[in-house]
matplotlib code that plots the C-alpha trace (Angstrom):
import matplotlib.pyplot as plt

x = [37.7, 38.0, 41.6, 41.3, 40.9, 44.5, 47.2, 50.9, 53.8, 55.7, 59.2, 60.1, 63.4, 65.4, 68.1, 70.1, 69.6, 72.8, 72.8, 70.1, 70.3, 71.5, 68.5, 66.1, 67.9, 68.0, 64.3, 63.5, 65.4, 63.6, 60.1, 60.6, 60.5, 57.2, 55.6, 56.6, 54.6, 51.6, 51.3, 51.6, 53.6, 56.7, 56.6, 59.5, 58.4, 60.9, 60.4, 62.4, 65.1, 67.8, 70.6, 69.8, 72.6, 70.9, 67.5, 69.1, 70.1, 66.5, 65.4, 68.0, 66.1, 63.3, 60.8, 57.6, 57.2, 58.5, 56.3, 57.9, 56.7, 57.4, 56.1, 56.9, 57.8, 60.4, 63.6, 64.8, 63.3, 60.6, 58.0, 54.9, 55.4, 56.5, 53.7, 51.2, 52.6, 52.3, 48.8, 47.7, 49.4, 48.1, 44.5, 44.7, 46.5, 45.6, 48.8, 48.8, 52.0, 54.5, 58.1, 60.3, 64.0, 64.5, 66.6, 66.2, 63.9, 62.0, 61.3, 60.0, 57.3, 56.3, 54.3, 52.8, 51.2, 50.2, 48.3, 46.6, 45.5, 44.4, 46.5, 49.4, 53.2, 55.7, 59.4, 62.7, 61.6, 64.4, 62.3, 59.2, 57.0, 54.0, 51.2, 49.2, 46.3, 45.6, 47.4, 49.1, 52.7, 54.2, 56.8, 59.2, 61.2, 62.8, 60.6, 60.6, 64.2, 65.2, 64.0, 61.4, 60.7, 57.4, 55.3, 53.4, 50.6, 48.1, 45.2, 42.4, 43.7, 45.6, 48.2, 50.6, 53.4, 56.9, 60.3, 63.3, 66.8, 69.6, 71.7, 68.8, 68.5, 71.0, 71.2, 71.1, 69.7, 67.6, 67.9, 65.7, 62.3, 61.1, 58.5, 58.8, 55.8, 56.5, 53.9, 54.1, 52.4, 52.7, 51.7, 52.5, 52.8, 52.7, 56.2, 54.5, 53.1, 56.5, 57.1, 60.9, 63.4, 66.8, 69.6, 72.8, 74.3, 77.7, 78.5, 80.0, 83.7, 84.3, 86.2, 87.0, 87.5, 83.8, 82.6, 82.0, 79.0, 81.0, 84.0, 85.1, 86.3, 84.5, 85.9, 82.9, 83.2, 80.3, 79.4, 81.9, 84.6, 86.1, 87.1, 88.2, 91.9, 91.3, 90.0, 93.4, 94.0, 90.8, 92.0, 95.2, 93.4, 91.3, 94.3, 96.1, 93.1, 92.7, 89.3, 87.7, 86.5, 82.8, 80.6, 77.2, 74.9, 76.1, 79.6, 78.0, 75.8, 79.0, 80.5, 83.4, 82.8, 80.9, 77.3, 78.5, 80.3, 77.3, 76.2, 72.6, 69.0, 69.4, 72.9, 74.7, 73.7, 76.9, 77.6, 81.4, 83.2, 84.5, 82.8, 84.3, 82.2, 83.8, 81.8, 78.5, 75.4, 73.6, 70.4, 68.2, 68.4, 72.2, 72.5, 69.9, 72.2, 75.0, 75.0, 78.5, 80.1, 81.9, 80.6, 82.8, 81.7, 83.7, 82.0, 82.7, 79.1, 78.5, 74.8, 75.0, 72.4, 75.1, 76.3, 73.0, 73.9, 77.6, 79.6, 82.3, 82.0, 84.8, 84.0, 86.7, 87.9, 87.5, 90.8, 92.8, 91.3, 92.0, 95.6, 96.0, 94.6, 97.0, 100.0, 98.9, 98.6, 102.0, 103.6, 102.1, 103.6, 107.2]
y = [115.9, 118.5, 118.3, 121.5, 123.5, 122.7, 124.7, 125.3, 123.2, 123.9, 123.1, 123.3, 125.1, 123.5, 125.7, 126.3, 130.1, 130.7, 128.2, 126.5, 122.7, 121.6, 119.3, 122.2, 123.9, 120.6, 120.2, 123.7, 123.0, 119.7, 120.9, 123.9, 121.4, 119.9, 123.3, 124.2, 121.2, 121.6, 125.4, 125.6, 128.2, 127.1, 128.4, 128.1, 127.9, 129.5, 129.3, 131.8, 134.2, 133.7, 136.0, 137.7, 135.8, 132.5, 133.8, 134.7, 131.1, 130.2, 132.9, 131.7, 128.4, 130.3, 130.2, 132.1, 133.0, 132.7, 132.1, 133.5, 132.1, 133.6, 133.0, 131.2, 127.5, 127.4, 128.4, 124.9, 122.0, 120.1, 117.7, 119.4, 122.9, 122.0, 119.4, 121.9, 124.7, 122.8, 121.5, 125.1, 126.4, 123.7, 124.1, 127.8, 127.8, 124.3, 123.5, 120.7, 119.2, 119.7, 118.4, 118.0, 117.1, 113.5, 114.6, 113.5, 116.4, 116.2, 112.5, 113.3, 115.9, 115.3, 112.1, 113.6, 116.6, 114.5, 112.2, 115.2, 116.3, 112.7, 112.5, 110.4, 110.8, 109.1, 108.7, 108.4, 108.7, 108.6, 110.3, 112.5, 112.7, 115.0, 113.2, 115.8, 113.4, 112.8, 115.9, 113.6, 113.4, 109.9, 109.1, 106.4, 104.4, 100.9, 98.4, 94.7, 94.8, 96.8, 94.1, 96.4, 100.1, 101.1, 104.1, 105.6, 108.2, 110.0, 109.9, 111.3, 113.2, 116.5, 117.8, 115.2, 115.0, 113.5, 113.4, 113.2, 112.1, 114.6, 114.2, 112.6, 115.6, 118.2, 121.8, 123.6, 127.1, 128.4, 132.0, 134.5, 135.4, 139.0, 139.9, 137.1, 137.1, 137.4, 136.0, 136.4, 134.4, 134.5, 131.2, 130.8, 127.4, 127.2, 126.2, 124.4, 121.9, 120.9, 117.5, 117.5, 119.7, 120.8, 119.7, 120.0, 119.5, 118.1, 117.8, 114.6, 114.7, 115.4, 112.7, 113.7, 110.0, 109.4, 112.3, 110.8, 112.7, 115.1, 112.9, 112.7, 109.2, 106.4, 102.9, 100.9, 97.4, 95.0, 91.8, 89.9, 91.0, 87.9, 89.4, 92.6, 91.8, 92.1, 95.7, 97.4, 96.9, 98.8, 101.6, 101.7, 101.9, 104.7, 106.6, 106.2, 107.6, 110.5, 109.2, 107.4, 104.0, 103.3, 100.2, 98.6, 97.8, 94.2, 95.5, 97.9, 95.0, 92.9, 95.8, 96.1, 99.8, 102.7, 103.5, 106.9, 105.1, 103.2, 104.2, 103.8, 104.6, 103.9, 105.5, 108.3, 109.5, 110.1, 111.8, 111.1, 111.5, 107.9, 105.0, 101.5, 98.9, 95.6, 92.6, 94.4, 92.5, 95.6, 95.9, 98.7, 100.4, 100.7, 101.7, 104.4, 106.1, 106.4, 108.9, 108.7, 110.1, 106.8, 103.7, 100.6, 97.3, 94.2, 90.9, 87.2, 86.6, 87.7, 87.8, 90.2, 92.9, 95.6, 95.0, 96.5, 99.9, 100.2, 101.9, 99.2, 95.8, 93.4, 89.7, 88.5, 88.0, 91.4, 91.1, 90.1, 92.9, 95.5, 94.3, 94.6, 98.1, 99.1, 97.6, 99.4, 102.8, 102.4, 101.4, 104.4, 106.7, 105.5]
z = [91.0, 88.2, 87.2, 85.1, 88.4, 89.3, 87.5, 87.7, 88.9, 92.1, 93.1, 96.8, 97.2, 100.0, 101.6, 104.7, 104.8, 102.8, 99.9, 97.8, 97.8, 94.3, 93.9, 94.0, 91.1, 89.2, 89.7, 88.5, 85.3, 84.6, 85.6, 83.3, 80.4, 81.7, 82.1, 78.5, 77.4, 79.7, 79.6, 83.4, 85.1, 87.1, 90.6, 93.1, 96.8, 99.1, 102.9, 104.8, 103.6, 101.0, 99.7, 96.4, 94.7, 95.5, 94.4, 91.1, 90.7, 91.0, 88.6, 86.1, 85.9, 83.9, 86.7, 86.1, 89.7, 93.3, 96.2, 99.3, 102.7, 106.1, 109.6, 112.8, 113.1, 110.3, 112.2, 111.7, 109.7, 111.4, 110.1, 111.6, 110.3, 106.8, 106.3, 107.5, 105.3, 102.1, 103.0, 103.6, 100.4, 98.2, 99.4, 98.6, 95.2, 93.8, 92.0, 89.5, 90.8, 93.6, 93.3, 96.3, 96.4, 97.8, 100.7, 104.2, 104.9, 101.6, 102.0, 105.4, 104.8, 101.2, 101.7, 104.9, 103.2, 100.2, 102.6, 104.2, 100.8, 100.0, 96.9, 95.8, 96.4, 94.1, 95.3, 93.5, 89.9, 87.4, 84.7, 84.6, 81.5, 80.8, 79.0, 77.0, 76.5, 80.2, 81.5, 84.0, 84.9, 84.4, 87.1, 85.7, 88.2, 88.8, 90.4, 91.4, 92.6, 89.5, 87.1, 85.4, 84.9, 86.4, 85.2, 88.1, 87.6, 89.8, 87.2, 89.4, 92.3, 92.5, 93.2, 91.9, 94.4, 93.7, 95.4, 93.2, 94.3, 94.1, 90.9, 88.9, 86.6, 85.2, 86.4, 83.0, 83.6, 80.7, 81.8, 83.6, 82.3, 82.1, 84.7, 87.2, 89.5, 93.3, 95.7, 99.5, 102.1, 105.9, 107.5, 111.1, 112.9, 116.7, 117.9, 120.8, 118.4, 117.1, 118.7, 118.4, 120.2, 118.9, 121.2, 119.2, 115.8, 114.8, 111.1, 109.8, 109.2, 105.5, 103.7, 100.1, 99.1, 99.8, 97.7, 94.2, 92.9, 90.8, 89.8, 86.2, 86.5, 88.4, 88.9, 90.1, 91.6, 91.8, 93.5, 91.3, 93.6, 95.2, 98.5, 100.1, 99.5, 95.8, 96.1, 96.1, 92.3, 91.6, 93.9, 92.0, 88.7, 89.9, 91.2, 87.8, 86.0, 88.4, 89.7, 92.6, 93.5, 93.9, 94.3, 93.9, 96.8, 97.4, 98.4, 100.9, 102.2, 102.5, 104.5, 102.1, 101.1, 102.5, 101.6, 100.4, 97.6, 96.4, 92.9, 91.8, 92.6, 96.3, 96.4, 94.6, 91.1, 89.0, 85.7, 85.0, 81.8, 82.2, 84.1, 84.3, 85.9, 87.1, 87.9, 87.8, 86.5, 85.4, 87.5, 86.4, 89.8, 89.4, 85.8, 86.1, 88.6, 85.9, 83.1, 81.7, 78.5, 78.2, 79.9, 80.0, 81.5, 82.4, 83.2, 82.7, 81.6, 77.9, 78.6, 81.6, 81.3, 81.8, 78.2, 77.0, 78.6, 78.0, 75.1, 75.4, 76.9, 77.9, 78.6, 80.9, 84.5, 86.2, 88.2, 85.1, 83.0, 85.7, 86.0, 82.2, 82.3, 85.0, 83.1, 79.9, 81.6, 83.3, 80.1, 78.3, 80.9, 80.4]

ax = plt.figure().add_subplot(projection="3d")
ax.plot(x, y, z, "-o")
ax.set_aspect("equal")
plt.show()
């Protein structure tokens, strides 16, 4: 394969017709950096219609162009139409790379169209690097149960396809470029070939206590927690600091806290001002989900890996340290 025949990097813009999914904007900002290094154009792919205000958010990410796609079969998300759409588009335009948000929908269709194009698809990378010597993108992600960081490339085939979890990168708009190119394609998919049928939709009840993605203070509890009865002190600490409680995967596996409170590569990516981790070993797939201004770790093991990542480390019993923090905060408020 002649890799030089493939140019430009695409970001699929996921939306509900009214709002762009945050992960798409995050990806546009991050892929902009790759394009600046590679010389590729950054193209946002929009399927269906969006309000002008939302399109401006995309333009603000310094995209070089927007590819608008219309046609039948996209009234609701479905695997068949979207996998076919990107297969057709990639064969026509030959992009060097296609980035898709690692949402339920994105994870569904991205590997399917990649397989049809006989190329690779990497999922859940925590970092993407452009290698100017090989012109390949290096997808960095935890592997072997979080014990190592793997670098995955697609050295021969194109396009390079990757899905990235929401919250992995920051949404930092670089500003609109002058003369943004607009491309229009009409690609119809026969609705009769869609193998699923929409019956009904009922949104999950929103519980603000389970919404931790944008919290300024996170009190995260790990597998060092003795039992569920000990959890209340950590809730109290979170409340005193104006934050919310979170957990690592073992606590979800033990059915102590909800999956929506799980922080890490397989859970929620958080960027708080203050993160305090109690009884957490420091597996890579957890710490890569934390980007905190101040990272505090508490563990009885002085050799715990988490102490390599934190700003402040406390060696001690997690319950005793938590109680001491609560007492100090209350004393300071008197």
